[in-house]
C-alpha positions, 0 to 999 in steps of 0.5 A, a space after each residue: 500499499 502506497 503512502 506519501 513518502 513511498 519512493 516513486 519506484 514502487 509506484 505501479 507503472 513507474 519502476 527502477 528506469 522511470 524512477 531514475 529519471 524522476 529523481 533527476 528532476 527531484 521527484 523522488 517520493 509519491 508526495 513529490 509527484 503529487 506535488 508536480 502540479 498542472 501549469 495551466 488547464 484546457 476546458 475540453 468540456 467546452 473547447 472552442 469552435 473553430 467558428 468562434 475564434 478571436 484574433 489575439 486570445 489564447 484558446 483550446 481547440 480539438 480538431 481533426 488532423 487534415 494534413 501535414 508538410 514539412 517546408 524547407 527554407 533557407 533559415 530553418 524547417 517549418 512543420 505546418 498542420 492543417 486541422 478542421 472541424 466540419 467545414 472550417 479549418 485552421 493552420 498550426 506552424 512550428 518552427 524547427 519542426 522536423 521533429 514533428 515529421 511523421 507524428 501526425 496522422 490524417 483523421 487523428 484527433 488532436 487538442 490544441 492550445 495557443 494564440 490565435 492569429 489571423 492568417 493572411 493567405 485565408 480568412 481563417 486563423 492559425 496558430 504558431 507554435 500551439 502546444 498540442 496533445 494527440 487525443 487516444 484513438 479509442 477512448 477507454 473509460 478512464 481516458 475518456 474521464 481524464 482526457 476529454 469531456 472535462 477541465 483537463 489538467 496540463 503538466 510540464 513533461 517530466 522526460 519528453 513525450 514518453 512522461 508527457 501529460 497524458 501519462 502524468 494525469 493517468 498516474 496522479 489520478 490512480 495515486 490519488 484514488 489509492 490514497 483517498 482518505 490517507 492523505 495526512 493534514 500538515 496544518 493545525 485544524 484550528 488554523 485552516 478553520 481560522 483562515 478558512 483554508 481547504 484540507 490537504 487532501 481536497 486541495 490536491 484532488 481539485 488542483 489536479 482534477 478541478 470540477 467542472 464549473 470552476 472558473 479557467 480564469 482563477 485556475 490559470 491564475 492559481 487563485 482558487 481556494 485549493 491553489 491558495 491552501 497549497 500555496 499558503 502551506 508551502 509559504 508557511 514552512 518557509 516562513 517557520 523556518 526562517 523565523 527559528 533561524 532568526 531566534 536561533 541566531 539571537 542565541 549564538 556568541 558573537 562579538 560586542 564591538 564598542 563605539 568610543 569617541 575613538 571609533 567615531 572619530 575614525 568614521 569621521 576622517 573618512 567620509 568625502 561628503 556629509 552622508 545622506 539622512 538615509 546613510 545615517 540611518 542605516 550606519 545607525 542601525 548596523 552599528 546598533 546590531 554590532 553592539 549586541 552579543 549576538 552576531 549581526 546578520 543585515 542586508 544593506 539594500 541601495 539603488 545604484 548610487 545610493 552610497 553603500 560602499 562608504 556605509 559598508 566601509 564605516 562599518 568595517 572600521 568599527 570591527 578594525 578599530 575594536 582590534 579585529 580584521 574585516 573582510 569585503 568579498 566581491 563576486 568578480 575581479 574587476 569589482 574586488 579591484 574597484 573596491 580595493 582602489 576606492 576603499 584605499 583612496 578614502 583611507 587616505 583621508 584617515 591620520 590612521 595607516 590601515 593595512 589593506 590586502 587584495 586576494 583574487 585568483 588571478 594572483 600568481 602563486 607567490 602573491 597568494 601566498 604573501 597575502 594569506 601569510 599577511 591575513 594569518 598573522 593579523 598583518 592585514 585590517 581589511 582583506 578585500 577579494 573574490 571567492 578566493 577568500 573562502 579557499 581552505 588555505 585562507 585563515 584570518 588572525 581575528 575576523 570580526 565583520 564580513 561584507 558580502 557585495 552583490 549577494 545575488 552573485 553568490 551561492 548562499 553556501 559561499 556566504 556561509 563558508 566564510 561566515 564559518 572561518 575558524 574564529 573565536 566568536 562568529 563574525 558579523 555579516 553585512 550583505 550589500 545588494 543594488 538590486 531593488 527588492 521590494 520591502 515585503 519580498 526582502 523580509 521574506 526572501 532574506 528572512 533570517 537578514 534584518 533590513 536596511 534600505 538606502 533610499 536617496 542619493 548623495 549630494 553631487 549626483 546629477 539626474 541623467 537624461 535617457 532617450 530611446 534611439 533607433 539605429 538609424 539616428 546613429 549619427 546623432 548619437 556619435 555626434 553627441 559622443 563627440 561633443 562630450 569628449 570635446 567637453 572633457 568628459 568620457 563614455 562608454 558603449 556597451 554591446 551584449 556579445 563579445 564577438 559574432 554570433 556565438 552561443 557561449 558568451 555569458 555577458 548577456 543575461 536577458 535575450 528573451 524570445 519575444 525580442 526576435 523580430 521578422 524581417 521584411 518580406 522581399 518585394 518580389 520572388 520567383 515561384 520557386 522561392 515563394 514558400 521560402 521567402 513567406 517563411 522566412 519572413 515569419 521569424 528571421 532573427 537579427 544579428 547582434 553587434 559585438 563588442 569586438 567587431 564594433 571596437 574596430 568598425 568605431 575606431 575606423 569610422 565614426 570615432 576615428 581620432 578618439 582613444 578607445 578601449 575594450 574591455 569584455 569577460 575574456 580578458 584576463 585580470 591583468 588585462 582588465 585592470 590595466 584598461 580600467 585605470 587607464 579609463 579612470 585616470 582619463 587616458 581613454 575617452 571611450 571604453 567599449 565593453 560588454 556588461 562586465 562594467 555593470 556593478 562597481 565601476 566608478 569614473 565620475 568624469 563619465 557623462 554618456 552611456 550608450 547601450 546597443 541593443 538596448 531592447 535585448 537587455 533586462 531592466 536590472 541590467 539597463 539600470 545597473 548600466 545606467 548607474 556608471 554615469 551621473 557620478 559627477 557634477 556634469 549633466 549625463 545622459 543614457 542613450 538606449 539604442 535599439 535595432 529592428 522593431 522592439 517587441 511590446 515587452 521591450 518597448 515597455 522596459 525601455 519606455 520605463 527606462 526612460 520614464 524613472 530612475 527609480 530602482 525599486 519602480 523598475 524592479 517591480 516591473 522587471 519582477 512581473 516580466 521575468 518572474 522570481 526566478 530569473 529576477 533573483 538568479 533562481 537558487 543562487 539568491 537563497 530563493 527556494 525551490 518553490 513547488 507551488 508558490 510564486 512569491 511575486 504572484 503570491 505576496 499577499 499569501 507570503 505576508 499572511 504566512 509570515 504573520 502566521 509563522 511568527 504567531 506559531 513559533 511564539 505560541 500556537 493556537 491553544 486549540 492546537 493538539 500536541 500532536 499537530 504542533 509536533 507534526 507540524 516541527 517534524 514536517 518542518 525538519 524534514 522539508 527544511 533539509 530536504 528542499 530549502 536549505 536556503 539563506 544559511 546552511 547549518 
């Protein structure tokens, strides 16, 4: 008899081979399989008739296959299928569709789901890249029950067509029948009643096989009562775990730092300007934590240019003036080097000589050995580096404070390993991020961290004029650039790729399919090439300008006579540092680069940022890149150059960039467009691998779960039995270890 913890191998119809495939998808038990939920639903109880279709809508259609053909074009093969109902017909097209040849037979019934588009060639409609399912020819009772005449769940395939929706439906239906009345509850009954939530078994049955009459809009939005129950459960356990971590942290032995007059004077000496109210407030919160006997865990969140580094440096000086070492870990060598140069310059203002060490992976072995020795002997007050700081060979004499910059670039365990370097007491930790995260999400995702926000810019930062300019007006852009150089300023030009059309270039983190645009159809073609021309016009992908090619082209044409530098991720660390230092010194007028300059580059004299193929970048990258200018007193510009016709989503991103410089407003739109997984870098950000919840869509439930978790950890409902409370803690331990292990390990 199966139970929720039964390994999937022992489920009827699975066995060792399929179980191995499922394990690779992190589905190890019956419960895991039941929580592989539908990602959408089709109304096969009332499918749309071809005569009822409306252009622009998403629709479910059940129709008969009338014929198929594979069109060979210059760019790619296109598989075309005609389906019909009575006298009506519709075309379906799949790009790169060779794999579909021979899959369909005339007379088969297929269920299709996709966007309805008008067809130029006929008065009928077409679907491009629709999702499809071939319906069984001979429907037995079970197939009829699961496949047609109902609201049908559609699942993400677990292994191609072999373990696709039909297989999953059948297995899950059988499991739910076998487990009827035996799915244990995971939440106290009093909580369910108070929050008006369904039982776990009711929710699972409903979500997998919703009854007729359930509004399709609620199903597609995961907003039915059943979905809300399962979402709340997942978020509740997440928040319970974070609440426990927060409380346990307060019990650990940390360092109690003192803030004497001597310390305060040390902080004042290095300030290059009068701090903003936000900087004062954040530093006060940080220092307040550092005075406590328990270890500090704080997130310092600030928009581009809000002055996080100076606040972090002051915190590090508090540790150093108390006789401890401080470490700053940055995600890239360029950023680590930038921090090292900027911090040394600030420290020159002090009457005390602080000993700083830079440790990165590209140093030769002798330099690394010398740096490690100084760190071990306590001859380094402030250590700046990359992930090289967490290597086993690196031991600190007396580490008091760890600052982690750009948290989303590091895996969670990397931060943990640096915090756990052998020390007499656990060091304080300050995490910095320039990724604006809405406060409610930050408090929940980084739930074991207290939050400080820098929400104003330091004096001297000028607003940046942002404009969207099509490629056809490139001459105007190069004229503006030359004018800025003539005025004594410098400029950046950023490209999405390093060279040519290659697939191994990591610089571009957001090149969505929706950015691909059709080319114009040629005016005339011979009859022989008509099919190829028509097909090519649908999908041709524009080629991207690259940094290396445009460096050579601009140097020979529009920007000849100017001093140009080229920077990208394939250069070694020494080359990168030489180029950056030349640009900072003013030896270069223009830096042509990929997005390696996205964070940490500070050149106050740079007044112009030109981003080519801006439609191909995500909002986070565009906002970070724009933040490289406007750092001095001169009026600064950001030019977003676009090639072809940007998609509606890209237009929305670009319009937002022109409209506002508020990083939090842009982050909201970025979250909506990309979803939380892309926005936060999935597990790299400490974001758990949610099975049901979506932290953007389910923000309201996230707040409720946080509130209820704090209440339960503090004092569970009086009506909850000891058995129910114990069940929650047992499940939390199992789930926390197995699925979530987030924010901080151990």
